[in-house]
C-alpha positions as CSV (number, residue, x, y, z in Angstrom):
1,M,0.0,0.0,0.0
2,L,1.3,3.4,-0.9
3,N,1.6,6.1,1.8
4,S,2.0,9.8,1.2
5,D,5.7,9.7,2.2
6,S,6.6,7.1,-0.5
7,M,4.5,9.0,-3.1
8,A,6.3,12.2,-2.2
9,D,9.7,10.6,-2.5
10,S,9.0,9.1,-5.9
11,D,7.3,12.2,-7.3
12,P,9.9,14.2,-9.2
13,A,7.8,17.4,-8.8
14,H,7.8,16.9,-5.1
15,R,11.6,16.4,-4.9
16,S,12.2,19.6,-6.8
17,R,10.1,21.5,-4.2
18,R,12.6,20.9,-1.4
19,Q,14.3,24.2,-0.5
20,P,17.6,25.1,0.9
21,L,18.0,25.5,4.6
22,I,18.2,29.4,4.4
23,E,15.0,29.6,2.3
24,R,13.1,27.2,4.6
25,R,14.2,29.3,7.6
26,A,13.3,32.6,5.8
27,Q,9.8,31.1,5.0
28,R,9.3,30.0,8.6
29,I,10.2,33.5,9.9
30,A,8.2,35.3,7.2
31,G,5.2,33.0,7.8
32,S,5.4,33.8,11.5
33,R,3.4,36.6,13.1
34,H,6.6,37.5,14.9
35,I,9.2,38.2,12.3
36,T,11.3,40.3,14.5
37,L,11.4,37.8,17.3
38,G,12.4,35.1,14.8
39,L,15.3,37.2,13.5
40,A,16.4,38.1,17.0
41,L,16.4,34.5,18.1
42,T,18.4,33.5,15.1
43,F,21.0,36.2,15.8
44,L,21.2,35.1,19.4
45,A,21.7,31.5,18.4
46,I,24.5,32.4,16.0
47,S,26.0,34.6,18.8
48,L,25.8,31.7,21.3
49,V,27.7,29.3,18.9
50,G,30.3,32.0,18.3
51,A,30.7,32.6,22.0
52,V,31.2,28.9,22.8
53,V,33.8,28.6,20.1
54,I,35.7,31.7,20.9
55,R,35.7,30.9,24.6
56,A,37.1,27.4,23.8
57,V,39.9,28.6,21.5
58,D,40.9,31.9,23.1
59,Q,40.6,31.8,26.9
60,H,43.4,34.3,27.1
61,D,41.2,37.2,25.8
62,F,37.8,35.8,26.9
63,H,37.9,35.2,30.6
64,S,34.2,34.5,31.0
65,A,31.3,33.1,29.0
66,G,29.6,36.6,29.4
67,S,32.5,38.4,27.7
68,A,32.6,35.8,25.0
69,F,28.9,36.2,24.3
70,W,29.1,40.0,24.4
71,W,31.9,39.9,21.8
72,A,30.0,37.4,19.6
73,L,26.8,39.4,19.7
74,Q,28.5,42.6,18.7
75,T,30.5,40.8,16.0
76,V,27.7,38.9,14.4
77,T,25.6,42.0,14.3
78,T,28.5,43.9,12.8
79,V,28.4,46.6,15.5
80,G,32.0,45.8,16.7
81,Y,32.5,48.2,19.6
82,G,36.1,47.1,20.0
83,D,36.0,46.9,23.8
84,I,36.8,43.1,23.6
85,V,39.0,41.8,20.8
86,P,40.7,38.5,20.1
87,T,44.5,38.9,20.1
88,T,45.5,35.3,19.2
89,K,45.6,34.2,15.5
90,V,43.0,31.4,16.2
91,G,40.7,34.0,17.9
92,Q,41.0,36.3,15.0
93,V,40.1,33.6,12.5
94,V,37.0,32.8,14.6
95,G,36.2,36.5,14.7
96,G,36.6,36.7,10.9
97,L,34.3,33.7,10.4
98,E,31.8,35.2,12.9
99,M,31.8,38.5,10.9
100,V,31.3,36.7,7.5
101,I,28.5,34.6,9.0
102,G,26.8,37.7,10.4
103,V,27.0,39.7,7.2
104,S,25.9,36.7,5.1
105,F,23.0,35.9,7.4
106,I,21.8,39.5,7.3
107,A,21.9,39.7,3.6
108,F,20.4,36.2,2.8
109,L,17.8,36.2,5.4
110,T,16.7,39.8,4.6
111,A,16.4,38.9,0.9
112,G,14.6,35.6,1.7
113,V,12.1,37.2,4.1
114,T,11.5,40.0,1.6
115,S,11.0,37.4,-1.2
116,V,8.6,35.3,0.8
117,T,6.6,38.3,1.9
118,I,6.3,39.6,-1.6
119,R,5.4,36.2,-3.0
120,R,2.7,35.8,-0.3
121,E,1.2,39.2,-1.1
122,Q,1.1,38.5,-4.8
123,Q,-0.8,35.2,-4.4
124,P,-4.6,35.4,-4.6
125,P,-6.4,34.6,-1.3
126,G,-6.6,30.9,-0.6
127,A,-4.0,30.0,-3.3
128,G,-2.0,28.0,-0.8
129,D,-5.1,26.2,0.3
130,T,-5.9,25.2,-3.3
131,V,-2.5,23.5,-3.8
132,A,-2.9,21.6,-0.5
133,I,-6.3,20.4,-1.5
134,L,-5.1,19.3,-4.9
135,D,-2.2,17.4,-3.3
136,A,-4.5,15.7,-0.9
137,L,-6.9,14.7,-3.7
138,A,-4.0,13.2,-5.6
139,G,-3.2,11.1,-2.6
140,I,-6.8,10.0,-2.2
141,R,-6.9,9.0,-5.9
142,E,-3.8,6.9,-5.4
143,A,-5.2,5.2,-2.2
144,I,-8.5,4.4,-4.0
145,A,-6.7,2.9,-7.0
146,D,-4.7,0.8,-4.5
147,L,-7.9,-0.3,-2.8
148,D,-9.6,-1.1,-6.1
149,Q,-6.6,-3.3,-7.1
150,R,-6.7,-5.1,-3.7
151,L,-10.4,-5.7,-4.0
152,E,-10.0,-7.2,-7.4
153,T,-7.3,-9.5,-6.1
154,I,-9.6,-10.6,-3.2
155,E,-12.6,-11.1,-5.6
156,S,-10.5,-13.2,-7.9
157,H,-9.4,-15.5,-5.0
158,L,-13.0,-15.8,-4.0
159,G,-14.1,-16.7,-7.5
160,T,-16.7,-13.9,-7.9
């Protein structure tokens, strides 16, 4: 018997609908009622990862988790006050990566959220519902065809 997962995996049109991580994240945030909160939480998560890494590789300049987090937050948001800076080569590499990730995140996520928002505004009301209904109907048709085949097999065994 076919289930919706196996149909989705075998359907080339469904496979082409899978989106990259950034676009899925942008759609989740844009689809949310709290876009600002989603963006802020993502920045905090990136900062937290940066803080853990810089604290692990450069304990000389970052004596506490708080100072590491403060540095990572100002680095990923590209503010860069300069009150805390890595002085080791490894710390500077981590700082460079944190800056590149921050700038890239801002650019890609801003473009992604904007794209999703514009696309949503251009769709006629209920357009997403129509696609979901059509997909569900296709699954129902497949299930009915499978049941018809099974019924024919049962009837042939019974001799009717």
